[in-house]
C-alpha positions in Angstrom: 21.1 -4.3 3.8 18.2 -1.9 2.9 14.4 -1.8 2.9 12.3 -1.2 -0.1 9.1 0.7 0.5 6.7 0.9 -2.4 4.4 3.9 -2.7 6.7 5.6 -0.3 4.9 9.0 -0.6 1.6 7.5 0.7 0.1 8.2 4.1 1.1 5.0 5.8 4.3 4.5 3.8 5.6 7.9 4.8 5.2 7.0 8.5 6.8 3.6 7.9 9.8 5.3 6.2 10.1 7.8 9.0 10.2 4.9 11.6 12.7 3.0 9.5 15.0 6.0 9.2 14.6 6.8 12.9 16.0 3.3 13.7 18.9 3.6 11.3 17.7 1.4 8.4 18.7 2.4 4.8 15.5 2.9 2.7 14.8 2.8 -1.0 11.3 4.2 -1.7 9.4 4.0 -4.9 7.1 6.8 -6.1 5.4 7.6 -9.4 7.2 10.9 -10.0 9.9 13.1 -8.6 7.3 15.7 -7.8 5.9 13.2 -5.3 9.3 12.3 -3.8 10.9 15.7 -3.5 8.9 17.1 -0.5 9.6 13.9 1.5 13.2 13.7 0.5 13.7 17.3 1.8 11.8 16.5 4.9 13.7 13.4 5.8 17.1 14.8 5.0 16.4 17.7 7.3 15.1 15.4 10.1 17.7 12.7 9.6 20.8 14.3 8.1 22.8 11.0 8.2 20.0 8.9 6.9 20.5 6.6 3.8 17.4 7.3 1.7 16.8 7.1 -2.0 13.7 7.4 -4.2 13.2 5.5 -7.4 10.5 6.2 -10.0 8.0 3.4 -10.7 5.5 5.1 -12.8 3.1 2.2 -13.5 3.1 -0.4 -10.8 0.8 -2.7 -12.9 3.5 -3.4 -15.5 4.9 -7.0 -15.2 8.5 -5.8 -14.5 7.8 -2.5 -13.0 9.9 -3.1 -9.9 12.7 -5.2 -11.6 15.0 -2.2 -12.4 14.8 -1.0 -8.8 15.7 -4.4 -7.4 18.5 -4.8 -9.9 19.9 -1.4 -9.1 19.8 -2.1 -5.4 21.0 -5.6 -4.8 21.3 -4.8 -1.1 17.5 -4.8 -0.6 16.7 -7.6 1.8 13.2 -6.5 3.0 10.2 -5.3 1.0 7.2 -3.4 2.4 4.6 -3.1 -0.3 2.1 -0.3 0.4 1.5 1.1 -3.2 -2.1 0.9 -4.2 -4.8 3.1 -5.7 -7.0 4.9 -3.2 -8.5 7.4 -5.6 -11.9 7.5 -3.9 -13.8 10.6 -5.1 -11.5 11.1 -8.1 -12.8 8.7 -10.7 -14.0 11.4 -13.1 -15.7 8.9 -15.4 -13.0 6.3 -15.3 -13.9 2.6 -15.0 -13.6 1.5 -11.4 -12.0 -1.7 -12.5 -9.1 0.3 -14.0 -8.8 2.5 -10.9 -9.1 -0.1 -8.1 -9.1 -3.7 -9.1 -6.4 -3.9 -11.8 -3.8 -1.8 -9.9 -4.5 -3.7 -6.7 -4.0 -7.2 -8.3 -1.3 -6.4 -10.9 0.6 -4.1 -8.6 0.9 -6.8 -6.0 1.8 -9.6 -8.5 4.3 -7.3 -10.2 6.4 -6.7 -7.1 6.1 -10.3 -5.8 7.2 -11.7 -9.2 10.1 -9.3 -9.5 11.4 -10.2 -6.0 11.0 -13.9 -6.8 12.8 -13.7 -10.1 15.4 -11.0 -9.6 16.1 -10.6 -5.8 16.9 -13.9 -4.2 18.5 -12.1 -1.3 15.1 -10.8 -0.1 14.1 -12.4 3.2 10.7 -10.9 3.9 7.9 -9.2 1.9 5.1 -7.5 3.8 2.0 -6.3 2.0 -0.5 -3.9 3.3 -4.0 -5.4 2.8 -7.2 -4.6 4.7 -9.7 -6.1 7.1 -12.0 -5.9 4.0 -10.1 -8.9 2.7 -11.2 -11.0 5.6 -14.8 -10.0 6.3 -17.7 -7.9 5.2 -18.8 -7.5 8.7 -16.8 -4.5 9.8 -18.8 -4.2 13.0 -18.5 -7.8 14.2 -18.6 -8.4 17.9 -15.3 -8.8 19.8 -15.9 -12.5 20.2 -15.4 -13.2 16.5 -12.1 -14.8 15.5 -10.6 -13.9 12.2 -8.4 -16.7 10.8 -5.8 -16.7 8.0 -8.1 -18.9 5.8 -11.1 -16.7 6.3 -12.1 -14.4 3.4 -14.6 -11.8 2.5 -16.7 -13.7 -0.1 -18.1 -10.6 -1.9 -17.6 -10.5 -5.6 -16.5 -7.6 -7.8 -19.8 -7.5 -9.6 -21.4 -6.8 -6.2 -19.8 -3.3 -5.8 -23.0 -1.6 -7.1 -21.0 1.4 -8.4 -19.9 2.3 -4.9 -16.3 3.5 -4.9 -15.6 2.6 -1.3 -17.0 -0.9 -1.8 -15.0 -1.3 -5.0 -11.8 -0.3 -3.1 -12.6 -2.9 -0.4 -13.3 -5.6 -2.9 -10.0 -4.9 -4.7 -8.2 -5.7 -1.4 -9.9 -9.2 -1.3 -8.8 -10.0 -4.9 -5.3 -8.6 -4.5 -4.5 -10.6 -1.3 -5.9 -13.8 -2.8 -3.9 -13.3 -5.9 -0.7 -12.6 -3.9 -1.2 -15.6 -1.7 -1.8 -17.8 -4.7 1.3 -16.6 -6.4 3.4 -17.2 -3.2 2.0 -20.7 -2.9 2.2 -21.7 -6.6 5.8 -20.5 -7.0 7.2 -21.7 -3.8 9.0 -18.5 -3.2 12.0 -18.3 -0.9 11.0 -15.2 1.0 8.6 -15.1 3.9 5.3 -13.4 2.9 3.1 -11.5 5.3 0.0 -9.4 5.0 -1.1 -6.7 7.5 -4.9 -6.2 7.6 -5.8 -3.0 9.4 -9.4 -2.0 9.9 -8.7 1.8 9.9 -5.6 3.9 9.8 -5.9 7.5 11.1 -3.5 10.1 12.3 -1.6 13.2 11.3 -0.2 13.8 7.9 3.6 13.6 7.9 3.9 16.8 6.0 1.8 19.8 7.0 1.7 20.9 3.4 -0.3 17.7 2.5 -3.0 18.2 5.1 -6.4 18.3 3.5 -4.9 17.6 0.0 -3.9 13.9 0.0 -5.7 12.4 2.9 -5.8 8.6 3.1 -9.2 6.9 3.0 -9.5 6.5 6.7 -8.8 10.1 7.3 -11.2 11.1 4.6 -13.9 9.1 6.5 -13.0 10.9 9.7 -13.0 14.3 8.0 -16.4 13.5 6.4 -17.8 12.6 9.8 -16.5 15.8 11.4 -17.9 17.9 8.5 -21.3 16.1 8.9 -21.4 17.0 12.6 -20.5 20.6 11.8 -23.3 20.8 9.3 -25.8 19.1 11.6 -26.3 16.0 9.4 
């Protein structure tokens, strides 16, 4: 038995991998290049010398069969944690936001769900990282509000107004809806769960990554600190 963690070099995925290895679970992580996996492989091998950890390259998560070779190579994978997503806020450089946020979010989610459904019947659970943005646009709702599984943020893609943060949030809505529709329409054998955090902050797993590859929540925190420092 092993656990597949997609986007394993990401902020949250790295901590998930660390926790899995700490508890003795074999892990197969996917990354877009060896350059992204090497620092983590070295870190984890030093921290957990007996750990069973492998990294596989999935360069383009939006391709229909992107994850199929990984699942076929590792038939012992029984659990999948899908965290891979585009979080390139501030790095568009003239790119179409749809190509940066919306398409990778939707197609990346469908790609891994489809591959598990068609090529990995042994998988028992698939967990996908979503966002509170998928459930509501009222991020400052009072504590008395109840968020239910059938509640959605009804904002549309065309309402992003060119705002990158809003585009990212909307992509989470579309990705989770697409994923849940796929699971329902295909009557998959695995149990599907989404986790919808409001904000994820904390230390970078590798000191060498601090200030270079901050996740969105930490970017917001850093921005707030810098605003305070500059008196804004």
